[in-house]
DSSP file (Angstrom, degrees, kcal/mol; ACC not computed):
  #  RESIDUE AA STRUCTURE BP1 BP2  ACC     N-H-->O    O-->H-N    N-H-->O    O-->H-N    TCO  KAPPA ALPHA  PHI   PSI    X-CA   Y-CA   Z-CA
    1    1 A X    >         0   0    0      0, 0.0     3,-2.3     0, 0.0     5,-0.1   0.000 360.0 360.0 360.0 101.6   -6.6 -147.6  -64.9
    2    2 A X  T 3   -     0   0    0      1,-0.3     3,-0.1     3,-0.0     0, 0.0   0.803 360.0 -55.8  53.4  35.6   -7.3 -145.9  -68.2
    3    3 A X  T 3  S+     0   0    0      1,-0.3     2,-0.3     2,-0.0    -1,-0.3   0.579  92.3 155.9  76.6   9.1   -3.6 -145.7  -69.0
    4    4 A X    <   -     0   0    0     -3,-2.3    -1,-0.3     1,-0.1    -2,-0.0  -0.549  34.0-154.1 -71.0 129.0   -2.9 -143.8  -65.7
    5    5 A X        -     0   0    0     -2,-0.3    -1,-0.1    -3,-0.1     3,-0.1   0.201  35.7-112.3 -95.5  16.7    0.8 -144.4  -64.8
    6    6 A X        +     0   0    0      1,-0.2    41,-1.3    -5,-0.1     2,-0.2   0.662  62.1 160.8  64.7  17.0    0.4 -143.8  -61.0
    7    7 A X    >   -     0   0    0     39,-0.2     3,-0.8     1,-0.1     4,-0.2  -0.489  42.4-149.7 -74.8 136.3    2.4 -140.6  -61.3
    8    8 A X  T >> S+     0   0    0      1,-0.2     4,-1.5    -2,-0.2     3,-1.2   0.625  87.0  85.3 -75.7 -13.8    2.2 -138.1  -58.6
    9    9 A X  H 3> S+     0   0    0      1,-0.3     4,-1.0     2,-0.2    -1,-0.2   0.823  78.8  66.1 -56.8 -30.7    2.9 -135.4  -61.2
   10   10 A X  H <> S+     0   0    0     -3,-0.8     4,-0.5     1,-0.2    -1,-0.3   0.854 108.3  35.7 -62.0 -35.7   -0.8 -135.4  -61.9
   11   11 A X  H <> S+     0   0    0     -3,-1.2     4,-2.8    -4,-0.2     5,-0.3   0.701  99.8  76.2 -93.8 -19.3   -1.7 -134.0  -58.5
   12   12 A X  H  X S+     0   0    0     -4,-1.5     4,-2.3     1,-0.2     5,-0.2   0.895  93.8  53.7 -59.4 -40.8    1.3 -131.7  -57.9
   13   13 A X  H  X S+     0   0    0     -4,-1.0     4,-1.7     2,-0.2    -1,-0.2   0.941 112.5  42.7 -58.3 -49.3   -0.2 -129.1  -60.3
   14   14 A X  H  X S+     0   0    0     -4,-0.5     4,-2.0     1,-0.2    -2,-0.2   0.896 113.5  51.2 -68.3 -40.6   -3.5 -129.0  -58.5
   15   15 A X  H  X S+     0   0    0     -4,-2.8     4,-2.8     1,-0.2    -1,-0.2   0.869 107.8  54.3 -63.9 -35.3   -1.9 -128.9  -55.0
   16   16 A X  H  X S+     0   0    0     -4,-2.3     4,-2.0    -5,-0.3    -1,-0.2   0.897 106.5  51.1 -64.0 -40.3    0.3 -126.1  -56.2
   17   17 A X  H  < S+     0   0    0     -4,-1.7    -2,-0.2     2,-0.2    -1,-0.2   0.904 113.1  45.5 -63.0 -40.6   -2.7 -124.1  -57.2
   18   18 A X  H >< S+     0   0    0     -4,-2.0     3,-1.7     1,-0.2    -2,-0.2   0.913 110.0  54.3 -69.1 -42.7   -4.3 -124.7  -53.8
   19   19 A X  H 3< S+     0   0    0     -4,-2.8     3,-0.3     1,-0.3    -1,-0.2   0.878 109.5  48.0 -58.0 -38.7   -1.0 -123.8  -52.0
   20   20 A X  T 3< S+     0   0    0     -4,-2.0    -1,-0.3     1,-0.2     3,-0.2   0.308  93.8  81.8 -85.5   9.6   -0.8 -120.5  -53.8
   21   21 A X    X   +     0   0    0     -3,-1.7     3,-1.6     1,-0.2    -1,-0.2  -0.201  46.5 137.7-108.7  39.9   -4.5 -119.7  -53.0
   22   22 A X  T 3  S+     0   0    0     -3,-0.3    47,-0.3     1,-0.3    -1,-0.2   0.803  80.1  33.0 -59.0 -32.5   -4.0 -118.4  -49.4
   23   23 A X  T 3  S-     0   0    0     -3,-0.2    -1,-0.3    45,-0.2    -2,-0.1   0.073 115.0-104.3-114.4  23.7   -6.4 -115.5  -49.9
   24   24 A X  S <  S+     0   0    0     -3,-1.6    -2,-0.1     1,-0.1    -3,-0.1   0.824  70.6 147.3  59.7  33.8   -8.9 -117.0  -52.3
   25   25 A X  S    S+     0   0    0     -5,-0.1    -1,-0.1     1,-0.1    -4,-0.1   0.828  79.6   5.1 -68.7 -31.4   -7.4 -115.1  -55.2
   26   26 A X  S    S+     0   0    0      1,-0.3     2,-0.4    -9,-0.1    -1,-0.1   0.701 124.3  49.4-124.1 -35.2   -8.1 -117.8  -57.7
   27   27 A X        -     0   0    0    -10,-0.2    -1,-0.3    -9,-0.1     2,-0.1  -0.897  67.2-137.0-117.9 141.2  -10.1 -120.6  -56.2
   28   28 A X     >  -     0   0    0     -2,-0.4     4,-2.4     1,-0.1     5,-0.2  -0.393  34.2-103.9 -82.5 168.1  -13.2 -120.6  -54.2
   29   29 A X  H  > S+     0   0    0      1,-0.2     4,-2.8     2,-0.2     5,-0.2   0.920 123.8  53.2 -56.5 -43.0  -13.7 -122.8  -51.1
   30   30 A X  H  > S+     0   0    0      1,-0.2     4,-2.1     2,-0.2    -1,-0.2   0.886 108.8  47.7 -61.9 -40.3  -15.9 -125.1  -53.2
   31   31 A X  H  > S+     0   0    0      2,-0.2     4,-2.6     1,-0.2    -1,-0.2   0.918 112.9  48.1 -67.9 -42.9  -13.3 -125.5  -55.9
   32   32 A X  H  X S+     0   0    0     -4,-2.4     4,-2.5     1,-0.2    -2,-0.2   0.924 112.6  49.0 -63.0 -43.8  -10.5 -126.3  -53.4
   33   33 A X  H  X S+     0   0    0     -4,-2.8     4,-2.4    -5,-0.2    -1,-0.2   0.888 110.5  51.3 -63.1 -38.7  -12.8 -128.8  -51.6
   34   34 A X  H  X S+     0   0    0     -4,-2.1     4,-2.5    -5,-0.2    -2,-0.2   0.936 110.2  48.3 -64.9 -46.6  -13.6 -130.4  -55.0
   35   35 A X  H  X S+     0   0    0     -4,-2.6     4,-2.8     1,-0.2     5,-0.2   0.933 111.7  50.7 -57.4 -45.6  -10.0 -130.7  -55.9
   36   36 A X  H  X S+     0   0    0     -4,-2.5     4,-2.7     1,-0.2    -2,-0.2   0.914 111.3  47.3 -61.3 -43.6   -9.2 -132.2  -52.5
   37   37 A X  H  X S+     0   0    0     -4,-2.4     4,-2.0     2,-0.2    -1,-0.2   0.905 112.8  49.3 -65.1 -40.3  -12.0 -134.8  -52.8
   38   38 A X  H  X S+     0   0    0     -4,-2.5     4,-1.0     2,-0.2    -2,-0.2   0.931 114.0  44.6 -64.4 -45.4  -10.9 -135.8  -56.3
   39   39 A X  H >X S+     0   0    0     -4,-2.8     4,-0.9     1,-0.2     3,-0.8   0.914 110.3  55.6 -65.4 -41.7   -7.3 -136.2  -55.3
   40   40 A X  H >< S+     0   0    0     -4,-2.7     3,-0.8     1,-0.3     4,-0.4   0.894 105.0  53.4 -56.3 -41.4   -8.4 -138.1  -52.1
   41   41 A X  H 3< S+     0   0    0     -4,-2.0     3,-0.3     1,-0.2    -1,-0.3   0.782 110.2  48.2 -64.3 -27.3  -10.3 -140.5  -54.3
   42   42 A X  H X< S+     0   0    0     -4,-1.0     3,-2.1    -3,-0.8     4,-0.5   0.555  80.3  97.9 -92.1  -9.3   -7.1 -141.1  -56.4
   43   43 A X  G X< S+     0   0    0     -4,-0.9     3,-1.6    -3,-0.8     5,-0.2   0.856  78.2  58.3 -50.9 -41.9   -4.7 -141.7  -53.5
   44   44 A X  G 3  S+     0   0    0     -4,-0.4    -1,-0.3    -3,-0.3    -2,-0.1   0.757 107.9  48.2 -61.8 -20.1   -4.9 -145.6  -53.8
   45   45 A X  G <  S+     0   0    0     -3,-2.1    -1,-0.3    -4,-0.1     2,-0.2   0.437  99.4  86.0 -98.1  -0.8   -3.7 -145.3  -57.4
   46   46 A X  S <  S-     0   0    0     -3,-1.6     2,-1.2    -4,-0.5   -39,-0.2  -0.584  84.3-113.6-100.1 162.2   -0.8 -143.0  -56.7
   47   47 A X        +     0   0    0    -41,-1.3     2,-0.5    -2,-0.2   -39,-0.1  -0.736  55.9 153.7 -94.3  86.3    2.8 -143.8  -55.7
   48   48 A X    >   -     0   0    0     -2,-1.2     3,-0.6    -5,-0.2    34,-0.1  -0.972  37.2-160.0-124.2 125.4    2.8 -142.3  -52.2
   49   49 A X  T 3  S+     0   0    0     -2,-0.5     2,-0.3     1,-0.3     3,-0.2   0.842  94.6  34.4 -69.3 -34.7    5.0 -143.5  -49.3
   50   50 A X  T 3>  +     0   0    0      1,-0.2     4,-1.9     2,-0.1     3,-0.4  -0.561  68.5 159.2-122.0  66.5    2.8 -142.0  -46.6
   51   51 A X  H <> S+     0   0    0     -3,-0.6     4,-2.9    -2,-0.3     5,-0.2   0.823  71.5  57.9 -63.2 -31.6   -0.7 -142.4  -47.9
   52   52 A X  H  > S+     0   0    0      2,-0.2     4,-2.2     1,-0.2    -1,-0.2   0.903 107.8  46.6 -67.1 -39.2   -2.4 -142.1  -44.5
   53   53 A X  H  > S+     0   0    0     -3,-0.4     4,-2.2     2,-0.2    -1,-0.2   0.918 114.6  47.4 -66.2 -42.3   -0.8 -138.7  -43.8
   54   54 A X  H  X S+     0   0    0     -4,-1.9     4,-2.5     1,-0.2    -2,-0.2   0.914 111.5  50.9 -65.1 -42.6   -1.8 -137.5  -47.3
   55   55 A X  H  X S+     0   0    0     -4,-2.9     4,-2.8     2,-0.2     5,-0.2   0.912 109.3  51.4 -61.1 -42.6   -5.4 -138.8  -46.9
   56   56 A X  H  X S+     0   0    0     -4,-2.2     4,-2.4     1,-0.2    -2,-0.2   0.945 112.0  45.6 -59.5 -48.9   -5.7 -137.0  -43.5
   57   57 A X  H  X S+     0   0    0     -4,-2.2     4,-2.3     1,-0.2    -1,-0.2   0.889 114.2  48.6 -64.7 -39.5   -4.6 -133.7  -45.0
   58   58 A X  H  X S+     0   0    0     -4,-2.5     4,-1.8     2,-0.2    -1,-0.2   0.896 110.4  51.1 -67.1 -39.6   -6.9 -134.1  -48.1
   59   59 A X  H  X S+     0   0    0     -4,-2.8     4,-0.5    -5,-0.2    -2,-0.2   0.910 111.2  48.6 -63.3 -40.8   -9.8 -135.0  -45.9
   60   60 A X  H >< S+     0   0    0     -4,-2.4     3,-1.1     1,-0.2    -2,-0.2   0.918 110.0  51.9 -63.4 -43.0   -9.2 -131.9  -43.8
   61   61 A X  H 3< S+     0   0    0     -4,-2.3    -1,-0.2     1,-0.2    -2,-0.2   0.829 109.9  49.8 -61.6 -32.0   -8.9 -129.8  -46.9
   62   62 A X  H 3< S+     0   0    0     -4,-1.8    -1,-0.2    -5,-0.1    -2,-0.2   0.527  90.5 100.7 -87.9  -4.9  -12.2 -131.1  -48.2
   63   63 A X  S X< S-     0   0    0     -3,-1.1     3,-0.7    -4,-0.5     2,-0.1  -0.489  77.5-108.9 -81.1 151.6  -14.1 -130.4  -44.9
   64   64 A X  T 3  S+     0   0    0      1,-0.2    -1,-0.1    -2,-0.2     3,-0.1  -0.370  91.5  37.3 -74.7 156.4  -16.3 -127.4  -44.5
   65   65 A X  T 3  S+     0   0    0      1,-0.3     2,-0.3    -2,-0.1    -1,-0.2   0.326  76.0 126.5  93.2  -7.3  -15.4 -124.4  -42.4
   66   66 A X    <   -     0   0    0     -3,-0.7    -1,-0.3    -6,-0.2     2,-0.1  -0.633  58.8-121.3 -84.4 142.0  -11.7 -124.1  -42.9
   67   67 A X     >  -     0   0    0     -2,-0.3     4,-1.7     1,-0.1     3,-0.5  -0.372  27.9-107.3 -73.1 161.8  -10.2 -120.8  -44.1
   68   68 A X  H  > S+     0   0    0      1,-0.2     4,-2.7     2,-0.2     5,-0.2   0.867 118.3  60.6 -57.1 -38.2   -8.3 -120.7  -47.3
   69   69 A X  H  > S+     0   0    0    -47,-0.3     4,-2.5     1,-0.2    -1,-0.2   0.913 104.6  48.2 -58.4 -43.3   -5.0 -120.3  -45.4
   70   70 A X  H  > S+     0   0    0     -3,-0.5     4,-2.3     2,-0.2    -1,-0.2   0.890 112.2  48.4 -65.8 -39.6   -5.5 -123.7  -43.7
   71   71 A X  H  X S+     0   0    0     -4,-1.7     4,-2.2     2,-0.2    -1,-0.2   0.900 111.9  50.2 -65.8 -39.4   -6.3 -125.4  -46.9
   72   72 A X  H  X S+     0   0    0     -4,-2.7     4,-2.3     2,-0.2    -2,-0.2   0.910 109.5  51.2 -62.5 -43.4   -3.3 -123.8  -48.5
   73   73 A X  H  X S+     0   0    0     -4,-2.5     4,-2.1     2,-0.2    -2,-0.2   0.911 109.2  50.4 -60.6 -44.2   -1.1 -125.0  -45.6
   74   74 A X  H  X S+     0   0    0     -4,-2.3     4,-2.1     2,-0.2    -1,-0.2   0.916 110.1  49.9 -62.0 -43.5   -2.4 -128.6  -46.0
   75   75 A X  H  X S+     0   0    0     -4,-2.2     4,-2.4     1,-0.2    -1,-0.2   0.909 109.6  51.9 -60.8 -42.0   -1.6 -128.5  -49.7
   76   76 A X  H  X S+     0   0    0     -4,-2.3     4,-2.0     1,-0.2    -1,-0.2   0.890 108.1  51.3 -61.9 -39.9    1.9 -127.3  -48.9
   77   77 A X  H  X S+     0   0    0     -4,-2.1     4,-2.2     2,-0.2    -1,-0.2   0.882 109.3  50.0 -66.6 -38.1    2.4 -130.1  -46.4
   78   78 A X  H  X S+     0   0    0     -4,-2.1     4,-2.5     2,-0.2     5,-0.2   0.928 109.6  51.4 -64.5 -44.2    1.4 -132.7  -49.0
   79   79 A X  H  X S+     0   0    0     -4,-2.4     4,-2.3     1,-0.2    -2,-0.2   0.884 108.9  51.5 -60.2 -38.0    3.7 -131.2  -51.5
   80   80 A X  H  X S+     0   0    0     -4,-2.0     4,-2.8     2,-0.2    -1,-0.2   0.913 108.8  50.5 -64.4 -43.0    6.5 -131.4  -48.9
   81   81 A X  H  X S+     0   0    0     -4,-2.2     4,-2.2     1,-0.2    -2,-0.2   0.917 112.7  46.5 -60.2 -43.1    5.8 -135.1  -48.3
   82   82 A X  H  X S+     0   0    0     -4,-2.5     4,-2.3     2,-0.2    -1,-0.2   0.877 112.3  50.3 -67.7 -37.3    5.9 -135.8  -52.0
   83   83 A X  H  X S+     0   0    0     -4,-2.3     4,-2.5     2,-0.2    -2,-0.2   0.911 110.3  49.5 -66.9 -42.5    9.1 -133.8  -52.4
   84   84 A X  H  X S+     0   0    0     -4,-2.8     4,-2.3     2,-0.2    -2,-0.2   0.906 110.9  50.7 -61.9 -41.2   10.7 -135.7  -49.6
   85   85 A X  H  X S+     0   0    0     -4,-2.2     4,-2.1    -5,-0.2    -2,-0.2   0.924 110.8  48.4 -61.8 -45.1    9.6 -139.0  -51.1
   86   86 A X  H  X S+     0   0    0     -4,-2.3     4,-2.1     1,-0.2    -2,-0.2   0.890 110.3  51.7 -62.7 -39.9   11.1 -138.0  -54.5
   87   87 A X  H  X S+     0   0    0     -4,-2.5     4,-2.2     2,-0.2    -1,-0.2   0.901 108.2  51.5 -64.7 -41.0   14.4 -136.9  -52.8
   88   88 A X  H  X S+     0   0    0     -4,-2.3     4,-2.2     1,-0.2    -1,-0.2   0.903 109.4  50.6 -61.9 -40.2   14.6 -140.3  -51.1
   89   89 A X  H  < S+     0   0    0     -4,-2.1    -1,-0.2     1,-0.2    -2,-0.2   0.886 110.3  49.0 -66.0 -38.1   14.1 -142.1  -54.4
   90   90 A X  H  < S+     0   0    0     -4,-2.1     3,-0.5     1,-0.2    -1,-0.2   0.871 114.3  45.8 -68.0 -36.0   16.8 -140.0  -56.0
   91   91 A X  H  < S+     0   0    0     -4,-2.2     2,-0.2     1,-0.3    -2,-0.2   0.814 129.1  24.8 -75.5 -31.2   19.2 -140.8  -53.1
   92   92 A X    ><  +     0   0    0     -4,-2.2     3,-2.4    -5,-0.2    -1,-0.3  -0.629  68.0 172.7-132.6  73.9   18.4 -144.5  -53.1
   93   93 A X  T 3  S+     0   0    0     -3,-0.5    -1,-0.1     1,-0.3    -3,-0.1   0.729  79.4  57.8 -61.1 -21.8   17.2 -145.4  -56.6
   94   94 A X  T 3  S-     0   0    0     -3,-0.1    -1,-0.3     1,-0.0    -5,-0.1   0.558 115.4-113.7 -83.1  -6.9   17.1 -149.1  -55.7
   95   95 A X    <         0   0    0     -3,-2.4    -2,-0.1    -6,-0.2    -6,-0.1   0.584 360.0 360.0  87.4   9.6   14.7 -148.5  -52.8
   96   96 A X              0   0    0     -4,-0.0    -3,-0.1     0, 0.0    -4,-0.0   0.410 360.0 360.0-103.5 360.0   17.2 -149.4  -50.1
């Protein structure tokens, strides 16, 4: 898709910004929700071991009514899932 290499690196930056936004210091609710919806739309094109868990957290992040802390927590959990996936790949580069 337009030279996109399915790399998760593309979303880590945005999730990091959301994770660090516990008190709305940099991003508004609308901006966080927009990022979550955009990332959610890209999940099928990413290399994610647990896409259903990531989709759930992104859908929650994009829903109205959540405080910034909850959206930040969800972003942090997605980053943990991606980090665990990366660690598994480093430990078992053949996928076994």
